[in-house]
C-alpha positions as CSV (number, residue, x, y, z in Angstrom):
1,M,-3.9,20.4,-8.6
2,I,-1.8,17.5,-7.6
3,C,-1.6,18.6,-4.2
4,Y,-5.4,18.4,-4.2
5,T,-5.5,15.2,-5.7
6,A,-2.8,13.8,-2.6
7,L,-4.7,14.8,-0.6
8,L,-8.1,13.6,-1.9
9,I,-6.5,10.1,-2.6
10,Y,-5.3,10.3,0.9
11,R,-8.7,11.1,2.7
12,L,-10.3,9.0,0.5
13,L,-8.2,6.1,2.0
14,E,-8.9,7.4,5.4
15,K,-12.7,7.5,4.8
16,K,-12.1,3.6,3.6
17,L,-10.2,2.5,6.4
18,D,-12.7,4.0,8.5
19,M,-15.6,1.9,7.2
20,Y,-13.4,-0.7,7.4
21,G,-13.6,-0.4,11.5
22,T,-9.9,1.2,11.8
23,H,-9.3,4.9,12.1
24,F,-5.4,6.3,10.8
25,T,-4.4,9.6,10.6
26,V,-3.5,10.8,6.9
27,N,-0.2,11.3,8.5
28,N,-0.5,7.5,9.8
29,I,-1.3,6.2,6.6
30,I,2.2,8.5,4.2
31,E,4.3,7.2,6.5
32,T,3.4,3.6,6.2
33,L,3.2,4.5,2.4
34,D,6.4,6.2,2.6
35,S,8.4,3.0,4.2
36,M,6.7,0.3,1.7
37,D,9.9,0.0,-0.6
38,V,10.5,-3.3,-2.5
39,A,14.2,-4.3,-2.9
40,N,15.6,-6.4,-6.8
41,V,16.8,-9.9,-5.7
42,E,19.1,-11.0,-8.6
43,D,16.6,-9.8,-11.1
44,M,14.5,-13.4,-9.9
45,C,12.0,-11.8,-7.4
46,Y,12.1,-8.2,-5.6
47,M,11.7,-8.7,-1.8
48,S,9.3,-6.5,0.7
49,T,11.9,-3.9,2.7
50,Y,9.1,-2.3,5.1
51,T,7.4,-4.6,7.9
52,S,3.8,-5.5,8.8
53,S,1.8,-2.6,10.9
54,R,-1.6,-2.2,11.6
55,V,-2.0,0.5,8.9
56,C,-0.4,-2.1,6.4
57,T,-2.9,-5.0,7.6
58,A,-5.7,-2.5,7.2
59,L,-4.7,-1.7,3.7
60,N,-4.4,-4.8,2.8
61,A,-7.7,-5.8,4.0
62,V,-9.9,-2.9,2.2
63,T,-7.4,-3.2,-1.4
64,G,-6.9,-6.7,-1.2
65,L,-3.7,-6.3,-2.3
66,G,-1.8,-8.9,-0.4
67,L,1.3,-6.0,1.2
68,D,1.4,-8.4,3.4
69,K,3.9,-10.9,1.7
70,K,7.7,-11.3,1.6
71,Y,8.5,-12.3,-1.8
72,Y,6.9,-10.4,-4.9
73,Q,7.5,-12.1,-8.6
74,P,7.8,-9.5,-10.9
75,K,4.7,-10.6,-13.1
76,E,2.5,-10.6,-9.5
77,L,3.8,-6.8,-9.2
78,N,3.0,-5.8,-12.2
79,K,0.1,-7.0,-11.9
80,K,-0.8,-5.5,-8.3
81,I,0.2,-1.7,-10.4
82,K,-2.4,-2.6,-12.9
83,K,-5.1,-3.0,-10.6
84,I,-4.3,0.3,-9.2
85,L,-4.6,1.7,-12.0
86,K,-7.8,0.5,-12.6
């Protein structure tokens, strides 16, 4: 059931990106999401350790999550997580 749900989410992302006018394979999306990590910087903020890509830019445009920033405040990340979970 978990694998089916994960595949469904990836397919929905793929379709949403297609409707936006860009096409990426599920593998492209998975690779991008896998590389999207943040590092804690002295408990003051989080720094993104990933570089922007075409997939990341398109995901940012479709979701409106602001994934293109270099630094994030903890409160800001919590708001993004809540937005995703809604």
